[in-house]
N, CA, C and O atoms as a GROMACS GRO file, in nm:
protein
  328
    1MET      N    1   1.236  -0.421   1.424
    1MET     CA    2   1.211  -0.332   1.535
    1MET      C    3   1.133  -0.405   1.642
    1MET      O    4   1.052  -0.493   1.615
    2LYS      N    5   1.160  -0.365   1.762
    2LYS     CA    6   1.089  -0.429   1.874
    2LYS      C    7   0.947  -0.376   1.884
    2LYS      O    8   0.916  -0.267   1.836
    3ALA      N    9   0.863  -0.453   1.946
    3ALA     CA   10   0.725  -0.411   1.971
    3ALA      C   11   0.725  -0.310   2.085
    3ALA      O   12   0.801  -0.323   2.181
    4VAL      N   13   0.642  -0.209   2.074
    4VAL     CA   14   0.628  -0.109   2.180
    4VAL      C   15   0.481  -0.096   2.217
    4VAL      O   16   0.392  -0.128   2.138
    5ARG      N   17   0.458  -0.048   2.337
    5ARG     CA   18   0.322  -0.028   2.385
    5ARG      C   19   0.277   0.113   2.352
    5ARG      O   20   0.350   0.210   2.372
    6VAL      N   21   0.154   0.124   2.301
    6VAL     CA   22   0.092   0.254   2.280
    6VAL      C   23  -0.048   0.246   2.339
    6VAL      O   24  -0.107   0.139   2.349
    7LYS      N   25  -0.100   0.362   2.378
    7LYS     CA   26  -0.235   0.365   2.435
    7LYS      C   27  -0.336   0.404   2.329
    7LYS      O   28  -0.309   0.487   2.242
    8LEU      N   29  -0.451   0.342   2.338
    8LEU     CA   30  -0.562   0.375   2.250
    8LEU      C   31  -0.624   0.504   2.301
    8LEU      O   32  -0.665   0.514   2.417
    9GLY      N   33  -0.630   0.604   2.213
    9GLY     CA   34  -0.684   0.734   2.252
    9GLY      C   35  -0.831   0.748   2.220
    9GLY      O   36  -0.896   0.655   2.173
   10LYS      N   37  -0.880   0.867   2.245
   10LYS     CA   38  -1.020   0.900   2.219
   10LYS      C   39  -1.054   0.873   2.073
   10LYS      O   40  -0.977   0.907   1.983
   11GLY      N   41  -1.167   0.812   2.050
   11GLY     CA   42  -1.211   0.783   1.914
   11GLY      C   43  -1.133   0.669   1.850
   11GLY      O   44  -1.137   0.653   1.728
   12GLY      N   45  -1.061   0.589   1.931
   12GLY     CA   46  -0.987   0.475   1.878
   12GLY      C   47  -0.856   0.512   1.812
   12GLY      O   48  -0.801   0.433   1.734
   13ARG      N   49  -0.804   0.630   1.840
   13ARG     CA   50  -0.680   0.676   1.776
   13ARG      C   51  -0.557   0.613   1.840
   13ARG      O   52  -0.546   0.598   1.961
   14LEU      N   53  -0.465   0.576   1.751
   14LEU     CA   54  -0.334   0.525   1.794
   14LEU      C   55  -0.227   0.621   1.747
   14LEU      O   56  -0.237   0.678   1.638
   15VAL      N   57  -0.126   0.640   1.827
   15VAL     CA   58  -0.012   0.720   1.786
   15VAL      C   59   0.099   0.624   1.745
   15VAL      O   60   0.143   0.540   1.824
   16ILE      N   61   0.143   0.635   1.620
   16ILE     CA   62   0.254   0.552   1.572
   16ILE      C   63   0.382   0.618   1.619
   16ILE      O   64   0.405   0.736   1.590
   17PRO      N   65   0.467   0.546   1.691
   17PRO     CA   66   0.589   0.606   1.742
   17PRO      C   67   0.673   0.672   1.632
   17PRO      O   68   0.677   0.624   1.519
   18ALA      N   69   0.739   0.781   1.667
   18ALA     CA   70   0.817   0.860   1.571
   18ALA      C   71   0.920   0.776   1.497
   18ALA      O   72   0.938   0.792   1.376
   19GLU      N   73   0.987   0.686   1.566
   19GLU     CA   74   1.088   0.601   1.503
   19GLU      C   75   1.026   0.515   1.393
   19GLU      O   76   1.086   0.495   1.288
   20TYR      N   77   0.907   0.464   1.418
   20TYR     CA   78   0.837   0.383   1.319
   20TYR      C   79   0.795   0.467   1.199
   20TYR      O   80   0.812   0.427   1.084
   21ARG      N   81   0.740   0.586   1.228
   21ARG     CA   82   0.698   0.676   1.119
   21ARG      C   83   0.818   0.712   1.032
   21ARG      O   84   0.807   0.715   0.910
   22LYS      N   85   0.930   0.739   1.094
   22LYS     CA   86   1.051   0.775   1.019
   22LYS      C   87   1.095   0.658   0.932
   22LYS      O   88   1.127   0.677   0.815
   23THR      N   89   1.098   0.538   0.987
   23THR     CA   90   1.140   0.420   0.913
   23THR      C   91   1.049   0.394   0.794
   23THR      O   92   1.096   0.354   0.687
   24LEU      N   93   0.918   0.416   0.811
   24LEU     CA   94   0.822   0.393   0.704
   24LEU      C   95   0.809   0.512   0.610
   24LEU      O   96   0.744   0.503   0.506
   25GLY      N   97   0.871   0.624   0.646
   25GLY     CA   98   0.862   0.743   0.563
   25GLY      C   99   0.725   0.808   0.569
   25GLY      O  100   0.681   0.869   0.472
   26LEU      N  101   0.657   0.794   0.682
   26LEU     CA  102   0.522   0.849   0.697
   26LEU      C  103   0.526   0.993   0.746
   26LEU      O  104   0.606   1.030   0.832
   27ARG      N  105   0.438   1.074   0.688
   27ARG     CA  106   0.424   1.214   0.728
   27ARG      C  107   0.277   1.241   0.759
   27ARG      O  108   0.189   1.162   0.723
   28VAL      N  109   0.252   1.352   0.825
   28VAL     CA  110   0.114   1.390   0.857
   28VAL      C  111   0.032   1.394   0.729
   28VAL      O  112   0.072   1.455   0.630
   29GLY      N  113  -0.083   1.329   0.732
   29GLY     CA  114  -0.173   1.327   0.617
   29GLY      C  115  -0.154   1.208   0.525
   29GLY      O  116  -0.239   1.183   0.439
   30ASP      N  117  -0.044   1.133   0.542
   30ASP     CA  118  -0.023   1.013   0.459
   30ASP      C  119  -0.129   0.908   0.492
   30ASP      O  120  -0.179   0.902   0.605
   31GLU      N  121  -0.162   0.827   0.393
   31GLU     CA  122  -0.256   0.718   0.415
   31GLU      C  123  -0.179   0.592   0.451
   31GLU      O  124  -0.068   0.569   0.403
   32VAL      N  125  -0.240   0.511   0.537
   32VAL     CA  126  -0.186   0.381   0.572
   32VAL      C  127  -0.293   0.277   0.550
   32VAL      O  128  -0.412   0.309   0.549
   33MET      N  129  -0.252   0.155   0.534
   33MET     CA  130  -0.344   0.042   0.521
   33MET      C  131  -0.353  -0.024   0.659
   33MET      O  132  -0.254  -0.032   0.732
   34VAL      N  133  -0.472  -0.072   0.693
   34VAL     CA  134  -0.494  -0.141   0.819
   34VAL      C  135  -0.555  -0.276   0.785
   34VAL      O  136  -0.650  -0.286   0.707
   35GLN      N  137  -0.499  -0.381   0.846
   35GLN     CA  138  -0.546  -0.516   0.817
   35GLN      C  139  -0.562  -0.593   0.948
   35GLN      O  140  -0.473  -0.590   1.033
   36LEU      N  141  -0.673  -0.660   0.962
   36LEU     CA  142  -0.695  -0.745   1.077
   36LEU      C  143  -0.654  -0.887   1.038
   36LEU      O  144  -0.709  -0.943   0.943
   37ALA      N  145  -0.559  -0.944   1.110
   37ALA     CA  146  -0.509  -1.079   1.082
   37ALA      C  147  -0.516  -1.159   1.212
   37ALA      O  148  -0.426  -1.152   1.296
   38GLY      N  149  -0.623  -1.234   1.226
   38GLY     CA  150  -0.642  -1.308   1.351
   38GLY      C  151  -0.663  -1.209   1.464
   38GLY      O  152  -0.756  -1.128   1.460
   39ASP      N  153  -0.576  -1.216   1.565
   39ASP     CA  154  -0.586  -1.122   1.676
   39ASP      C  155  -0.483  -1.010   1.666
   39ASP      O  156  -0.450  -0.946   1.765
   40GLU      N  157  -0.432  -0.987   1.545
   40GLU     CA  158  -0.333  -0.882   1.522
   40GLU      C  159  -0.392  -0.772   1.434
   40GLU      O  160  -0.471  -0.798   1.344
   41LEU      N  161  -0.351  -0.650   1.461
   41LEU     CA  162  -0.384  -0.536   1.376
   41LEU      C  163  -0.254  -0.495   1.307
   41LEU      O  164  -0.158  -0.458   1.374
   42ARG      N  165  -0.252  -0.502   1.175
   42ARG     CA  166  -0.133  -0.467   1.099
   42ARG      C  167  -0.155  -0.333   1.031
   42ARG      O  168  -0.259  -0.310   0.969
   43ILE      N  169  -0.057  -0.246   1.043
   43ILE     CA  170  -0.062  -0.114   0.982
   43ILE      C  171   0.059  -0.103   0.891
   43ILE      O  172   0.171  -0.128   0.934
   44PHE      N  173   0.036  -0.065   0.765
   44PHE     CA  174   0.150  -0.049   0.675
   44PHE      C  175   0.127   0.066   0.580
   44PHE      O  176   0.013   0.101   0.549
   45ALA      N  177   0.237   0.123   0.533
   45ALA     CA  178   0.230   0.238   0.443
   45ALA      C  179   0.173   0.196   0.309
   45ALA      O  180   0.205   0.088   0.259
   46VAL      N  181   0.088   0.280   0.251
   46VAL     CA  182   0.030   0.251   0.121
   46VAL      C  183   0.141   0.233   0.017
   46VAL      O  184   0.134   0.143  -0.066
   47ARG      N  185   0.244   0.319   0.024
   47ARG     CA  186   0.356   0.306  -0.071
   47ARG      C  187   0.417   0.168  -0.066
   47ARG      O  188   0.448   0.109  -0.170
   48GLY      N  189   0.435   0.116   0.054
   48GLY     CA  190   0.492  -0.018   0.069
   48GLY      C  191   0.401  -0.125   0.012
   48GLY      O  192   0.448  -0.221  -0.049
   49ALA      N  193   0.270  -0.108   0.031
   49ALA     CA  194   0.174  -0.204  -0.023
   49ALA      C  195   0.176  -0.203  -0.175
   49ALA      O  196   0.168  -0.308  -0.239
   50VAL      N  197   0.187  -0.084  -0.233
   50VAL     CA  198   0.193  -0.073  -0.379
   50VAL      C  199   0.320  -0.139  -0.432
   50VAL      O  200   0.316  -0.213  -0.530
   51ARG      N  201   0.433  -0.112  -0.367
   51ARG     CA  202   0.560  -0.174  -0.410
   51ARG      C  203   0.552  -0.326  -0.401
   51ARG      O  204   0.600  -0.396  -0.489
   52TYR      N  205   0.491  -0.376  -0.295
   52TYR     CA  206   0.475  -0.520  -0.276
   52TYR      C  207   0.390  -0.579  -0.388
   52TYR      O  208   0.425  -0.682  -0.445
   53ALA      N  209   0.277  -0.513  -0.420
   53ALA     CA  210   0.189  -0.562  -0.527
   53ALA      C  211   0.261  -0.559  -0.662
   53ALA      O  212   0.248  -0.652  -0.741
   54GLN      N  213   0.337  -0.452  -0.687
   54GLN     CA  214   0.411  -0.444  -0.812
   54GLN      C  215   0.515  -0.556  -0.823
   54GLN      O  216   0.534  -0.614  -0.930
   55ALA      N  217   0.580  -0.588  -0.713
   55ALA     CA  218   0.679  -0.696  -0.713
   55ALA      C  219   0.612  -0.829  -0.743
   55ALA      O  220   0.667  -0.912  -0.814
   56LEU      N  221   0.492  -0.850  -0.688
   56LEU     CA  222   0.419  -0.974  -0.715
   56LEU      C  223   0.386  -0.985  -0.863
   56LEU      O  224   0.404  -1.091  -0.923
   57VAL      N  225   0.337  -0.876  -0.922
   57VAL     CA  226   0.302  -0.878  -1.064
   57VAL      C  227   0.425  -0.903  -1.149
   57VAL      O  228   0.419  -0.979  -1.246
   58ARG      N  229   0.537  -0.842  -1.114
   58ARG     CA  230   0.661  -0.856  -1.192
   58ARG      C  231   0.712  -1.000  -1.195
   58ARG      O  232   0.792  -1.036  -1.281
   59GLN      N  233   0.667  -1.083  -1.101
   59GLN     CA  234   0.705  -1.224  -1.104
   59GLN      C  235   0.644  -1.294  -1.225
   59GLN      O  236   0.696  -1.394  -1.273
   60TYR      N  237   0.532  -1.240  -1.276
   60TYR     CA  238   0.458  -1.304  -1.383
   60TYR      C  239   0.458  -1.226  -1.514
   60TYR      O  240   0.417  -1.278  -1.618
   61VAL      N  241   0.503  -1.101  -1.509
   61VAL     CA  242   0.500  -1.014  -1.626
   61VAL      C  243   0.640  -0.961  -1.650
   61VAL      O  244   0.704  -0.909  -1.558
   62ALA      N  245   0.688  -0.973  -1.772
   62ALA     CA  246   0.823  -0.926  -1.806
   62ALA      C  247   0.835  -0.775  -1.780
   62ALA      O  248   0.739  -0.701  -1.799
   63ALA      N  249   0.952  -0.732  -1.737
   63ALA     CA  250   0.976  -0.592  -1.702
   63ALA      C  251   0.953  -0.497  -1.818
   63ALA      O  252   0.909  -0.384  -1.797
   64GLU      N  253   0.981  -0.541  -1.940
   64GLU     CA  254   0.965  -0.453  -2.056
   64GLU      C  255   0.818  -0.440  -2.101
   64GLU      O  256   0.788  -0.359  -2.188
   65ARG      N  257   0.730  -0.518  -2.043
   65ARG     CA  258   0.588  -0.515  -2.078
   65ARG      C  259   0.514  -0.417  -1.987
   65ARG      O  260   0.533  -0.419  -1.865
   66SER      N  261   0.431  -0.332  -2.045
   66SER     CA  262   0.354  -0.235  -1.967
   66SER      C  263   0.206  -0.273  -1.969
   66SER      O  264   0.139  -0.258  -2.071
   67LEU      N  265   0.158  -0.322  -1.856
   67LEU     CA  266   0.016  -0.358  -1.849
   67LEU      C  267  -0.072  -0.235  -1.860
   67LEU      O  268  -0.183  -0.243  -1.914
   68ALA      N  269  -0.026  -0.123  -1.810
   68ALA     CA  270  -0.104   0.002  -1.820
   68ALA      C  271  -0.121   0.041  -1.967
   68ALA      O  272  -0.230   0.077  -2.010
   69ASP      N  273  -0.010   0.035  -2.043
   69ASP     CA  274  -0.019   0.069  -2.186
   69ASP      C  275  -0.113  -0.026  -2.260
   69ASP      O  276  -0.190   0.016  -2.346
   70GLU      N  277  -0.107  -0.154  -2.226
   70GLU     CA  278  -0.195  -0.252  -2.289
   70GLU      C  279  -0.342  -0.222  -2.257
   70GLU      O  280  -0.427  -0.230  -2.345
   71LEU      N  281  -0.370  -0.188  -2.134
   71LEU     CA  282  -0.506  -0.156  -2.094
   71LEU      C  283  -0.557  -0.032  -2.169
   71LEU      O  284  -0.670  -0.030  -2.216
   72ILE      N  285  -0.474   0.070  -2.178
   72ILE     CA  286  -0.512   0.192  -2.250
   72ILE      C  287  -0.541   0.160  -2.396
   72ILE      O  288  -0.640   0.207  -2.452
   73ARG      N  289  -0.454   0.080  -2.459
   73ARG     CA  290  -0.476   0.040  -2.598
   73ARG      C  291  -0.608  -0.033  -2.615
   73ARG      O  292  -0.684  -0.005  -2.708
   74GLU      N  293  -0.636  -0.127  -2.524
   74GLU     CA  294  -0.761  -0.203  -2.531
   74GLU      C  295  -0.882  -0.112  -2.516
   74GLU      O  296  -0.979  -0.126  -2.590
   75ARG      N  297  -0.876  -0.020  -2.422
   75ARG     CA  298  -0.988   0.073  -2.400
   75ARG      C  299  -1.010   0.161  -2.523
   75ARG      O  300  -1.124   0.185  -2.564
   76ARG      N  301  -0.902   0.210  -2.581
   76ARG     CA  302  -0.914   0.294  -2.700
   76ARG      C  303  -0.973   0.213  -2.817
   76ARG      O  304  -1.054   0.265  -2.894
   77GLN      N  305  -0.931   0.089  -2.829
   77GLN     CA  306  -0.984   0.003  -2.936
   77GLN      C  307  -1.133  -0.021  -2.915
   77GLN      O  308  -1.212  -0.013  -3.009
   78GLU      N  309  -1.171  -0.050  -2.790
   78GLU     CA  310  -1.312  -0.071  -2.760
   78GLU      C  311  -1.394   0.054  -2.791
   78GLU      O  312  -1.504   0.044  -2.846
   79ALA      N  313  -1.340   0.170  -2.757
   79ALA     CA  314  -1.412   0.296  -2.781
   79ALA      C  315  -1.428   0.322  -2.930
   79ALA      O  316  -1.532   0.372  -2.975
   80SER      N  317  -1.324   0.289  -3.007
   80SER     CA  318  -1.334   0.312  -3.152
   80SER      C  319  -1.427   0.212  -3.220
   80SER      O  320  -1.482   0.240  -3.327
   81ASP      N  321  -1.445   0.095  -3.159
   81ASP     CA  322  -1.535  -0.007  -3.214
   81ASP      C  323  -1.682   0.025  -3.191
   81ASP      O  324  -1.769  -0.031  -3.257
   82GLU      N  325  -1.710   0.115  -3.098
   82GLU     CA  326  -1.850   0.148  -3.065
   82GLU      C  327  -1.913   0.240  -3.166
   82GLU      O  328  -2.029   0.276  -3.152
   0.00000   0.00000   0.00000
């Protein structure tokens, strides 16, 4: 998508253009991540950030392995050892 100009509103508010919100699947009340990168402000959907992080982990962890299940097992074992 091309870059578009938006005006900074009262209290530092930015309006994300409707086309961008639609593409990102953003709705009123959704959370977004904001990142400062040099002289750029990057805004991205939390869902997208989670998917990206999951993809990174999957590069190193087999798909059939559940890190969440392993963590729960470890916590339960630690609790029973106390």
